[in-house]
Structure formats: structure tokens, C-alpha cells
C-alpha positions in Angstrom: -5.5 20.4 -41.1 -3.2 17.4 -40.5 0.0 17.9 -38.3 2.9 15.9 -38.3 4.7 15.0 -35.1 7.3 17.7 -35.7 11.0 16.9 -35.8 12.5 18.5 -32.9 14.8 20.8 -35.1 11.9 22.3 -36.5 10.3 22.9 -33.1 13.6 24.7 -31.9 13.4 26.9 -35.0 9.9 27.7 -34.5 10.8 28.7 -30.7 13.5 31.1 -31.8 11.2 32.7 -34.5 8.1 33.3 -32.1 8.0 36.2 -29.8 9.6 35.3 -26.2 7.0 35.4 -23.5 9.6 35.1 -20.6 9.6 31.2 -20.5 13.2 29.9 -20.9 14.0 28.4 -24.5 15.5 25.0 -24.1 19.1 24.6 -25.7 19.9 22.1 -28.4 22.1 20.4 -25.4 18.6 19.5 -23.7 17.2 18.1 -27.0 14.6 15.3 -26.9 11.2 15.8 -25.3 9.2 13.0 -23.8 6.1 10.9 -24.9 2.8 12.4 -23.3 1.8 10.3 -20.2 4.6 7.9 -20.6 7.2 6.4 -18.1 11.0 6.6 -18.2 12.6 3.5 -19.5 16.0 2.3 -20.3 17.0 1.8 -23.8 17.8 -2.0 -23.0 13.8 -2.4 -22.8 13.6 -0.8 -26.4 16.8 -2.1 -27.9 15.4 -1.5 -31.6 14.8 2.3 -31.1 17.3 4.7 -32.3 17.5 8.4 -32.6 17.9 10.0 -35.9 19.9 13.2 -36.3 20.7 15.8 -38.9 24.0 17.5 -38.8 24.3 16.2 -35.2 21.0 17.4 -33.9 18.2 15.2 -33.1 15.1 15.1 -35.3 13.2 11.9 -35.0 13.1 8.4 -33.9 13.4 5.1 -35.9 13.5 1.3 -35.5 16.3 -0.9 -36.4 15.0 -3.7 -38.6 18.3 -5.2 -39.7 21.8 -4.6 -38.6 22.0 -2.1 -41.5 18.5 -0.8 -41.9 16.3 1.8 -39.9 12.7 2.4 -40.6 11.2 5.7 -39.9 8.7 8.3 -41.2 9.1 9.9 -44.6 8.4 13.3 -43.5 11.5 13.1 -41.2 14.0 12.7 -44.1 12.2 13.8 -47.3 14.5 16.4 -48.9 17.5 15.6 -46.5 20.7 14.3 -48.1 21.6 11.0 -46.7 25.1 12.3 -46.1 23.7 14.8 -43.3 22.0 11.8 -41.6 23.2 9.8 -38.7 21.6 7.3 -36.3 22.4 6.5 -32.6 21.6 3.4 -31.1 22.1 2.0 -27.5 21.7 5.2 -25.7 18.9 6.3 -23.1 19.9 9.6 -23.3 20.3 11.9 -26.3 23.5 13.0 -24.7 24.8 9.6 -23.7 28.3 9.3 -25.1 27.9 5.5 -25.1 25.7 5.3 -27.9 26.9 3.7 -31.1 26.6 6.3 -34.2 26.3 5.1 -37.9 26.0 7.1 -41.1 23.4 6.8 -43.5 24.3 5.5 -47.3 20.8 5.6 -48.8 17.4 7.1 -48.1 14.4 5.4 -49.7 10.9 6.5 -49.6 7.9 5.1 -51.6 6.5 6.9 -54.5 3.0 6.7 -53.0 4.2 9.1 -50.2 2.0 12.2 -50.1 3.6 15.2 -48.0 0.3 16.7 -47.7 -2.1 13.7 -46.5 1.1 11.8 -45.2 -0.2 8.6 -47.0 2.6 6.1 -47.0 4.6 8.1 -44.5 7.4 5.4 -44.0 11.3 5.6 -45.0 14.1 3.0 -45.1 17.5 4.1 -44.2 20.4 2.1 -45.5 23.4 2.4 -43.0 26.9 2.6 -43.9 27.8 -0.2 -41.7 26.0 -2.6 -39.1 24.7 -0.8 -35.9 25.9 -3.1 -33.2 26.8 -2.8 -29.8 25.5 -2.9 -26.0 21.8 -2.6 -26.0 21.2 -2.6 -29.6 18.9 -5.1 -31.3 16.7 -5.4 -34.3 12.8 -5.8 -34.3 10.7 -8.0 -36.7 8.3 -6.4 -38.9 4.7 -7.0 -38.0 2.7 -10.2 -39.1 0.2 -10.0 -36.2 -3.6 -9.5 -36.3 -4.9 -7.1 -33.5 -8.2 -6.2 -32.3 -9.9 -2.8 -31.3 -9.0 -1.9 -27.9 -5.5 -4.0 -27.8 -2.5 -2.0 -26.7 0.6 -0.9 -28.7 3.8 0.6 -27.2 5.3 3.5 -28.3 8.5 4.9 -27.6 10.6 7.9 -28.1 12.2 11.2 -27.2 8.9 13.4 -27.9 7.4 16.4 -26.0 6.0 16.3 -22.5 2.9 17.9 -23.3 1.7 20.0 -26.3 1.9 23.2 -24.9 5.1 22.7 -22.7 8.2 22.9 -25.0 10.6 22.3 -22.4 12.7 19.1 -23.4 14.0 16.0 -21.6 17.0 13.7 -22.6 15.5 10.5 -21.4 13.6 7.9 -23.6 10.0 7.2 -22.5 7.4 4.6 -23.3 3.6 4.6 -23.4 0.7 2.2 -24.3 -2.2 3.5 -26.3 -5.1 1.5 -27.3 -6.1 0.8 -31.2 -9.4 2.2 -32.1 -11.6 1.2 -35.2 -11.0 2.9 -38.4 -14.5 4.1 -38.7 -14.2 5.8 -35.3 -10.9 7.3 -36.4 -12.4 8.7 -39.7 -15.4 10.1 -37.9 -13.1 11.9 -35.2 -11.0 13.5 -37.9 -13.8 14.2 -40.2 -13.1 17.8 -41.9 -9.8 18.0 -40.1 -7.7 15.2 -41.7 -7.5 12.4 -44.2 -7.3 8.9 -42.8 -5.8 7.0 -45.8 -5.6 3.3 -46.2 -1.8 3.4 -44.9 -2.9 4.6 -41.5 -4.1 3.4 -38.1 -5.1 5.1 -35.1 -4.4 4.7 -31.4 -5.3 6.7 -28.2 -5.7 6.7 -24.4 -6.9 9.5 -22.1 -3.8 11.6 -21.3 -1.5 9.3 -23.4 -0.1 10.0 -27.0 2.9 10.5 -29.0 3.9 14.1 -29.6 6.3 16.5 -31.5 9.5 14.9 -31.6 8.2 11.2 -31.5 7.9 11.1 -35.5 9.3 7.9 -37.0 9.4 6.1 -33.8 8.2 2.6 -33.3 4.5 1.3 -32.4 5.1 -2.1 -31.2 2.4 -5.1 -30.7 3.4 -8.4 -29.5 7.1 -7.6 -30.0 6.7 -6.7 -33.7 7.0 -3.3 -35.4 3.3 -2.7 -36.6 3.5 1.1 -36.8 5.3 4.4 -37.3 4.6 7.5 -35.5 3.1 9.8 -38.3 0.8 12.6 -37.2 -2.0 13.9 -35.0 -3.8 17.1 -34.3 -2.2 18.2 -30.8 -1.0 15.8 -28.2 -3.4 13.6 -26.2 -6.3 15.9 -27.1 -9.8 14.5 -27.0 -11.1 13.2 -30.0 -7.9 13.7 -31.8 -6.0 10.1 -31.8 -2.6 9.5 -32.6 -2.2 8.5 -36.5 0.4 6.0 -37.3 1.7 4.5 -40.6 0.6 0.8 -40.7 3.7 -1.6 -41.2 1.5 -4.1 -42.9 0.2 -1.8 -45.2 3.6 -0.6 -46.6 5.5 -4.1 -46.2 6.0 -4.4 -49.7 7.9 -1.2 -50.0 9.8 -2.0 -47.0 10.7 -5.5 -48.1 12.0 -4.0 -51.4 14.0 -1.5 -50.0 15.6 -4.0 -47.6 17.0 -5.8 -50.7 18.2 -2.7 -52.6 
């Protein structure tokens, strides 16, 4: 069964609903877990990275592709009113008061998006006003060609490990290697569908995880992927699955002009 990189609000709700085993449950003030196997980075090294919030609570990552548009995952925003969404840029920490906030005017998702298979898991958010300020910059959309084994950089506030639900406030980045489509389909046989809108990447002990959804996968300085789903985090034979920006480019381009 395919598992999205759960938005953090969902994780917190699940923790509240499950039996307490004696471990401390993180408060929403500590929201934002870390990329698995990644390193701490300053937002200035990933100035296109934004954090997406619902009602003020962090849920997902995203990428600023124009001063007034953010690309994220459809599963992060499907069914959520634009009026409840907010993006924050220029913040290394989720609690950073210097982050620049903008409301969302419109949410666009493709008709091809499938909530069960996560085919075409992409959304474009139109902001109410330009997102500008210190450590904020746009990133170009993918037009690069890559080969199996080449590295992509994934950034976000996702979970530390699959099992450890404790969270961190600090953004992290990790590099994972592109794997062949044939290899990915084989590894997910009988467990999930690798559709034509997806690609896969992995590295031992490294991965995106819950809370990283919607965040950027960057190759040669371009936005080439969107964190979408996976089974567990950094599990053997369970690579991370990303929406390919190239395959959903026509939808993105159309949304940018609406």
C-alpha cells in the first residue's frame, strides 16, 4: 500500500489518538521533523524552500517558482480551502519570527491527480502578494536530463527516522541517487504503483520522510521533483518516490498563467 509523506498535522493527530507508551509527545511548538540522514542547513542555501501551513500549523514543504507561485504536492492541499493556507519563506527554523508570510489566493491541482495512486501529485499555489525578503529566491523548473546514479538534493523539515516521532525545528538537506524506473517498479511490485508521473531515488540510510511532502528535489539547481510518497523512511528496497516536474510541466505552466 502506498504511503504519502504525511503532513505533520496528521502525524500529530495520530500521536494523540494512539495509546501513550510513556514517550513524550512533541508539542506543536516543536513542529517540523528532519530529513532522514541529512545535515543541518541554513535557509540561505535553499532560499526557494518554503514551509506550508494550515491554520498556522506546519504541514508540508514547497518550492517558490515565481514570486507569487509555490509548487507543492497535491496530497498536502487537496480539500483544504485556500483561505486556510499560508506559506512562510526565508526561515531556517519553523519558529523563526523573521520568516516572511503570505496568504494563498488560489489552489490548483490537475484533473489527472489520483488520491489513491498519487499519480500527478502536484499542486500550484497562487499567493496573495509576492513573497520577497532576505534568504528568499525562486528556483527554475526542470529542463535537465539525468542518468541513473546521479544525485538529487532533497530539503525539508521531515521526520528524523520512521519510528522516532520527535521533531526538530531546523531545516535539513540530503542527497539521494536516482534509480532506474525498472528497478523502482520491481522493488514496489505488489506494494504500490509507479505511474508515469513518478521517479524514484534512494541512498542507504538517507531519505525524505513524513513531514517532507511537497518539498523540492533539486538537480543541477533546478526543481526536478516533488516529495510524494514511500513505504516507511530509508527502508531497504523501498526507495523514495517523487513527482517528476518534467511530466507535470504542462499543468504547472498552465497554472502559472491563470
